[in-house]
N, C-alpha and C positions, 0 to 999 in steps of 0.2 A: 105194450107188446115188446118182447125182448128181441134182441138181435139174433140173426140166424147162426147156428153152430158152424155152418160152412164158412161164414165170414170171420168169425171169431170176435173177441171183444174189441171195442174201439179204443185205440191208444194213439194219441197224437204223435205223429212222426217227428215233429219239431222238438217235443219234450224228450223223446228217446235220443235224439242227436245231442241235446244239451246234457243229458245224463251220461252219455258215453264219453263226453269230454271232461267230466269231473270224476274225482275219486270218491268212493262211498264214504259217507261220514264227514265229508267236507263241510265247512261252515258257510259256504256260499249258498245263497237263497236263489231258487229258480222261480221267476215270476211267470204266471200263466193266467190266461183268461179261459182256458179250456176246462170248464167245470164238468163236462160230460165225459172226460177221459177216464177210462177204467184204470185203476191202480194195478200195476203189474209187479212181479217180484223184483225186477230190475230197479224199481223206484225205492226200495227199502233203504232206510238210513239217509235219505235226502230230505231237505227242507224245501217245501214249495210255498210260494206266496200266492194264494188263490184269491182271485178277485170276487168280491161279493156284490158287485154293482156299484160300490162307492169306494171301498178301500181294499188293499191287499192284506189278507190275514195269513200269517205264517203257520204252516202245519208240517210237523215232522212225521214222516211216513214210517210205520212199523209193520210187523208181520200180520197183525190182526186186520189191517186195512186192505189187504190184497183182495181184489175182486169187487171192491166197492168203487164208487165214483168219487173224484176229487171234490165235487160240489157238495157231497153229503156231509162233509166235515166243516163247512163254512156256511152258516145260515145267512140268508139274504135279508131277512126281516128281524127286527129286534122286538121281543115281547116286553111290553111295558107293564101292563096289569089289566085285569078285568075291572071294568068300571061299575058305577052304580052306587046307590045310596047305602046298600048293605056293606059293600067293600069299604067305603069311607068310614062307616061306623066301626067296622072291625079294626081298621088301621088306627082310628082314634083311641080305641080301647087298648091296643098294643102299645101305642105311644104313651098313654097315661100310666100303664103298668111299668114301663121302662122308667118313667120319671119318678114313680114311687120307689122303685128299687134304688135309683141313684140317690134320692133323698134319704132313704133309710141308711145307705152306706155312708153318706157324708155326715149324718147325725151321729153315727157310732164311731167315727174317726176320732182318735184322741187329740186333745188340744196340743198345739205345737209347744214344745218345751224350749226354754231359753229366754233371753231378754224380750220383753214386750216391745212392740213397735211404738215409737213416739209420735 
């Protein structure tokens, strides 16, 4: 359910105070844990270090991000891969094809010219 129009979007007051003390486009990074804060036009050209639960990930805010939440641009989980027997077989085929390409390239490489190694 979305926030009521009467209340307006949620913007963390501490972030607004930090932004007002800085110049737009400055290189200083603003650390925040407020992932639910909505990006407002005042935040454009600032860099925020948004906490993902473990680390702070720097995100530079641009015009296309206005209206979204800060947490949308920093995922909290890392996708590794889908598992299973089929996936391992597919990865093995890809690795074998890469090895064949490397072998083909190294076989075609011209012999080094110059004095032979002793």
